[in-house]
N, C-alpha and C positions, 0 to 999 in steps of 0.2 A: 440496402442501407449500409455502406463501406465502413469500417471502424473510425475514418476523419469524423463521419458526416453522424453518427452512431456518438461520438463522443463530444462534438462541438453541441446537438440537441441535451446531451445528459450533463454537458457542464457549464447549461447557461446563465448560471445563476454568476460562477468566476469569470465567463467569458463577457458578460453583460458587465461585470465590474472591467476586465482591462480592454478589452476592445471597442466595448462601445463608451471607455472611458476616453481612450484615444481620439475614437471617430468625435467625442465631444470637444476633445481640446483643440482640434484643429479645423472645428466649423466656422467657415464664413472665412476662409484660406489664412487663417493666422500663422505668422511665420514663426518659426522656433528662436525663440530667446530662453533666456537664464529663467524668465518667471515661466515659462511654458512647463521648461525642465522640471522645476519644482511643483508644479502640480502635476505633471506624469508621474515623479516620485508618491506623489499623493494616493493616486490613482494606485498605484502599485503596492504600496505597504496595506491599502484596504483590500488588497486581495491575500492577505498575509505573507508578501514574500520577503518581510522582515528586512534582515540589511541587505539581500540580492538585489532589494529597491534602488538603494541607493548606489552599489553598481551598474546597475543598468544606466541609471540618469548619468552619472559622472563618464560612462564609456558612450553615451549618448551626446554630453556635451564636448567630451575630445574629438569626438568625428564628427560634429557640426563645425568646431573652430579650423579642420583640417578641410573643410568642405566637403566630405565626403558625405553629410546626413543633410537633405535641402527641406522635405517634405514629410508628408505621415507615411507613404510606401519608406519610406528610406529609414523612419525609424522601424515599422514595423519589423521591416528586413533585421536591421540591425540587433532589434530585440530579438527575433529567432533567433539568431545567431548566438544572442549572447547566453540564451536561456537553454539552449540546448546544449552548450558547452557546460551548463551545469547538473546535467543530468549524467547519471551512471550507463555506461553505453552495457555494461552486462546485466542490465534490466529483462524483463520478458519473461515470457512463459519457460518454466523449469525443464531442464533437460535430464529427464529419467537416466541416469547412466548405471544406476546397480540396480538388481530384481532379487528382494524387493529396495525399494526407494523410502528409506522411514523419514517423515517430515514432521519434526517438532512443531506445533503453533501455540504460541504466546501472544498476551493482551490484557489489557484491564477488562474489568466484567466491565459491558456496556459497550464495549469499542466495536462490536459486530463479529468476534472473534468466532463464535460457534454458528451463525450463518456462512460466515466465508469459510469454512472448513467443511460445513454443508455444498456449497457452490463449487471447493475446488476439488470435492469428492465427486460431484455432479460432471467437472468438468475431463475429469478421468475418467468415468466411467463412458461418456460422448465417445472420447476416445480407445475405447475395448478396453480399457483396462479393469483388468481384478482390484478392487480398494477394498480396506479392511478401515473402520474409522474406531480410535480408542479414547473413551471419554474417561481421560484422568483426571479433571478436575471434578475430583469426589467429593468436595467444600460446597456446592451445589448440586444439588438432586436435579431443579430443573434444566440444569445444562445436559445433563444426562441423558435426559428424558427426550430434550426438545434432537439431540445427536441420534439417538437411537428411531425419532421419528423420521429423520432425514437421508438416515441408511437402509430404513424399508423402502422409503420412496426412490432412493437410488441404486437397491439393488445391491447394497453394499454390504461386507461383513460388518460385524459391530461386537465390541466388547467392552463391557464396565465391571465395574466392583461394585458393593455393597455401599450405602453409604457411609462416609468418613473412613473407607477403607483407605488402606495406603495410597496415593497416585501413581508411586513409583512400583509397586508390584502389579497394578493394573497396567501400565505401561508395558512390563515384562510378560504378561500374559496376553498383552494384545500383538508384540513382535513374536512371539510363542505362534499363538496361534495362525498369525500370518504367512510365517516361514514353513506353517504345516500345512495349510490350506493352496500354498503356491500363490498367494498373491501377488500382484505387483507394485501397488504402494499401499501404504500404512502411514494413515494420518493421526496423530495422536493431539488432542484438545488438553490445555494443562490449565492450571487455578489462575484466575486474572487477578486475586487480590488476597494477600497473606497478612495476617496482622502489622509485620513489621517487612522494610526491605532485607533484614537478614533472613528473616523465613525464605523470602522469596528466595533469596539467592540459593539459601539452603536446598531446596526444595527442587529448583530447576536442576541444579549440579549434581543432586541424587539421579534424580529420573534420566539425566543423560549417561551417569554412569552406568545405572541399571540397565540401560536398552543397549547399552556396547557391551556390558556381557554378553548379553544375549546373541548380539549380531557387531561383532566386531567393526568397526567404522560408521556405524551407527550412531545420534541420529544424522544421515545426508544434510539434511537443510534444518534450519532454525528461522520459522518465520514469524516476524512480529506484524501483527493486524494491530494499525493504530486508526481512529476515527478521525477522518477529515474537517468534520464538525468543529473539532476541539483548536484547529489549526494551531497555533506555534505552543499551546498548551500539549499538544499533540510531539512536541520537541521533549518536553521535560520527560513525558512517560517512556520515551524511547530511551531517552540516557538512561534512567533505571531499570531498562529491562536488560543493554546492553552491557552495563555493570556486573547483573547477573550471569549472562549468557552469551557467546559469540552467535548473534546475527547475522544470516548470510542473507536475507532478504526480506522486503516489507511488501504488506497488502495494505492498501491505502482504501478502508471503508467508506463508505457513503459519501464517493464523491459526488454524487448526483445533488444531495441535498445541501450544498454549501456553497460561499464566493469566498472558499477557504483553501480552494484547492493549490491556490499559490505557495501553501507552506511546505508541499513536496519538495519544492528547491530548496527551501530552507535546511529541511530533515537530509537533504541529500549532502550538503555545504555540511553541516554537522556532523553528521556521523559516517558520510560515506560507505551507506548500505545501499545497492540497489532494490531499485520499486520492482517486484516481481506482478503484484497485479492490482488492479482498481475496481471496488464494488460500484459498479453506476444504477444499481436499483435492487428491486426488493427481490423478484423473480431469479429462480436458480441459475439460469444461463445467463445473469448478468456480471459477471466478473470478467474480465475482460484482461490477458495478458498485456502488461505496460508497454507503451510502444511511445517513445522520447518523442520523435519527428509529429504524430499524429497529437500527441499531448498539447505540444507546444505549437501548433498550428491552428487548433480548436480554441485556445486562448488570445492568437494572437492575430490570426488571419481575419482580413474585413470583412468580407462576406459569411452569414451563414447561408451553406447550401438548401436549396429548397427541396 
């Protein structure tokens, strides 16, 4: 099964909302008119496309008046063009230009952050990379324990501190051990929630400074994990983190369990951050590099491959 077919299958809830919604509008050979376009906009809003829904229908309305969009297939093709243009071409698989590459991962508790780190570690191990996972979320003992289990399964190195240890000191130790052990990738988990936004900003900033002291130029990537099931609420969370730290890419988790995958378009529109990976299931291998063409086709193409 290719990437497109896998995405079609795993994004079935959003696909049903968008692609099947389009089919329903055109059932019986219904012509395009303002009423149909208004209903299409509603279909797109229910898939959490937000302001992008209005932009798409406005573009379709203009194209229809110019005689360029005459039926369902034209609508799908124009939608594909509009949606593709709204996704950052810089997304997809990380290029590991540095050895070691230090990746800082942040996100709110419950977003799928620790699981995404485990999947990321697994992905690099499958590429024959030596990996070290650093449990810098010292506020949640369960997070470190979970990460330790994943590290053991993946054959990755693992560093954790004692309970309530300074997260920045754990990060320093992780990078130090990674350098001495000659690993290729160091992935650092961070606390998902501190008492105030000010504390969060201070903690993330300190962690970055300490890592850079041990390895100039690190962290090389700062990935934010957002929960696709949160839809538009994920954008508010993303804004909080981008205020605290320079995010270089997104991991969108739990994409298979929601009809809100359309929020990716609004996140890109609002934040201008490329999507690197999408989580499409529970098992370790189900972290897909984001492919914007396959993602859009999975949502708007007419037929689900069998």
